[in-house]
N, C-alpha and C positions, 0 to 999 in steps of 0.2 A: 504494499500500499504506501502511496506518495505520502511524504510529511504535508501536514496542516498547514500552510505559512500565515493563512487568515488571522490576524488577532481575534477579531469578532469570532470565528468559529470556536477558537479555544476557550474564549470566557463563556461561550454559549453552552460548550461540552460541559466545563467543571462546574456552572449555575444549573445545569440540568442534574448534575450529579449531587449538588447540594440540597437541589428542590426537594422538599418531603422528608427530609432526615429529620425533623424536627430537633433542630439545633437548639442547645438550651446556652451556648455561649460562641464568643466570636473564636475562642481557642478549640481548632478541631483537632480532633486527635484520630489521625486516618486510619489507624485500626478500627475504631469501633464506627466506621460508617457500613451504611449499607449498600452493597452493589448489587447491579443487574445481573451480574456473573460470575461463576465459582471463583473466588480470589484467595487463598489462603497466606497468611504469614508466618513467617517462621525467623527465628534469631539464626545466626550463623550455628551458635552453639549447639541448640537446641535441634538444627535439623542435623547434623553431622552426628549426634549424639543419637536420634532415632533412626538414621539410614547407614550409618558407618561408613559414610562417604564423607569426601574430604571437600571443601569448597572450591578448591582445585579443580577436583575432578567435576562438580557440578557446574561449574562456570565455562569449563572446557578450554581452561589455560588463560581465560581471557581476564584482561583487569577487573576486579569485583569490587573493590573499595568501599565503600556505606552500605552497597546493597547492588541487587539486581533481580532480574526477573527471569523465570523459568516457563517458556511457553506451555503449556497443556500436550500430552503426546496423542490424546483424545479429544473428542468434542465434548464429551463429557468429564472429562479430567478437569481439576481447577489448576489457575494460573498461581503459581508460586511466585511470592515476594519475599526473597531473602536479605535479610539485614544485618550490618554487623552490630552485634548487643554490646560489644566492646568501646563503642562511642557514646563518650559520658555526655555527649550536650544532646540533650532531649529535643531540642530544636532543630538541630540540625538533623537526627535521625526521623522526625517527623516529615521533615524538608524531602529528606532521601524516599521516604513511604510515597510521600505524594508525587514524588516524580516518577517513581517505577509507575502509579496509578497512571500518571501522564502516559507513560509508553502503551500500557494496556489499553486505554481509553481512545488514544491517538491512532491506534491499529501496527505500533511500529513492530516490526517483524525483523528489524537489522540495525545494528549499531551505526552510528556517523554524526559528525556533528552537528549538522542540521536536525536529526531527531533528539541528540541531546539537548539542544537550544529550546527546542519545542515543549520538550517533557520540562523542563526547569520553569518554562512560562506557564503552562498547565498547573504546575505544583504551585507557583505562586499567586496564580488565579483563584486555585481550590482552597488555599490557606488565608488568603485575603484578595475575595472577590471585588473587582472593581466597582460593584455597583455598593456595596458595603462600605470601602473606603470613600466613595463619593457622598454617602449620605452621613459616615462621620465626619466629613470635612463640612458638609454642610451643617450639622448639628455643631459643631468645636469652633467652626470658623476657621480654621487652620489645622494641619496634621503635620507633628516632626517623625521623622525616622524613627526616634524613641516611641512616640506616641503609639507607632504601627506597631513595633516591637512588642509592647505592652499589652495591647488590645487583641492583638490575633496573635499572640504567642509564636512568633517567629524572630529567627537571627536578624541582627543588624543588617545583614548583608542581604537576605531576603526581601527586609523593609525597603532598603537602597531600591534594590531591584524593582519593587512595586511604585517607587516614588513617581515615575514617568507617567501612572496612569491618573494620577492626581492632578497635570498640569497641562493634559490634552484634552481637546473635545472629544467625548466619546459617546455616540450613541447607543444607547443601551438595547439589548434584545426584548423581547415580551418576557421570556424566562427570566432574565436580569431582574427585570421589574420587578416579577413576581417574587423571586428571592429576597429583593428588598425589603418588600413588603412585609414576607414571612418574618423577615429577623429583625423587623424596626423593633420589635421588643425585647429583645437580648444586646442590643447595641445601650453600652451604659450612657445615664444620663449626662456623667461628667467623666474628663478624662482624670486618671489616676491607676494606681496599682489594680491587676487583676487578678483573678485567682485561675490559675493554668489545671492542666488536667494532670 
């Protein structure tokens, strides 16, 4: 499948995944989302212990860093998302999981620079949706990268990655408008520390 380069299409897919999740907070724990296809998350340690395989064997010798996806071997088998449980930064680990979900929802079947960039954009959109960023900006008047970090429980680098969405004119899709309406009640009344997952 060819990569999806349209920003509106990426936003639409992330918003569609979040719509109907009954989110209770802007801090999205990717492992707790409900998916429309079978996806299983396993830490490297857990997976190696249960299968008696090494991560290098499963990743076919490719770089595996913070996480990677193992495509299903049959139509009814789940897609596996494996992640580095030794990564101490929970925000980074959550972004890694969102990135891998991006590969799955964007239909990526091979690795490449454009696929990696798209998966990063999808992850940023999934964890800090443009429609919610714009609503927060409307409510608070302004948002800093630190505000975005705290509101959405994402890393500073991910917050900076989302910053360009606050300064460009964006025509929200109907799905994004519905997501913003559904999540209006979970946006804090004022800026300040939030409870993470």
